[in-house]
C-alpha positions, 0 to 999 in steps of 0.5 A: 452679129454673125459673120457668114463664111464658108470653109471647104474641106476636101476628102480625096479618095483614089481609085485603083488607077490613081484617079482622085475622087473629091468630096467638098463639104461646106462648113458655115462659121459664125461668131456667137455670144458667150452665153450660147457657147455650150449650145453652139458646141453641141450644134458644131458637134452634130455638124462634125458628126454629119460631115464625118458620116458623109465623108465616110459614105463617100470613102465607102463608095470610092471603090464602087465608083472605080469598079463602075468606071472600069466596067464594060457598061455603056456610058449611060449605065455608068452614069446611072450606077454612079448616081446611085452611089449618091443615095445615102444608106437608109434613104430611097429615091425614085426612078423619076427623080433619078431620071430627072437628074440624068435628063433621061426617062424612068424606063431607061433608068430602070433598064440600067438598074436591071442590068446592075452587075454590082448589086447590092454594093451599088445600091439599086435597091434604094430606088423605088417607084414614084408613089413609094411602091417598091417597083422592081429589083433584079428585073422583077416587079412586085406583084400584088398578094391580093387575089392569090398573087405571090410576091417575088423572092427578089422583092422580098430581098429588096425589102430585107435590104431596105429594112436593114438600112432602116427604111420603113415599109408600110406592109398594108400598102406595100409602100416605103414610108417617108419622103424620097431623097433628091439630093443628087449633084 
């Protein structure tokens, strides 16, 4: 019989001015029969690795969150930029998902991303259009290469940043492959 409990671990990072940024991670605890102990150890090892990775990413973003908080950006822009820090490396989200989380419009979110002074450390390149097309980057939008159009150098940079993180892009369709990340909290 399995007993389900949750134990929380707090990883606290601090900003330059001493504010604490906490990250809570829930760990399920179950009693298991001895026969499946090796499997359970393997699963536990995988969970610990995932938690460590999440905690590491949260620690890595703490300085960026402090920079955003101390900046002269508008309160809305600070909310948008802070939400970007939640998108894990190797994942993309969409303007629509981000705007739904912030209870705003995709265009307003795009405007805030266009004015991101902390790119690429605050990863606005991880936001794409709802259909998976690359959308914009640094205020410029992807243009079709069909019919003689030329893809802007900023979109080439966005592709390079995404590929470096392991994001797959279908060149024929000019779209990101996979399901957009939607785990905003």
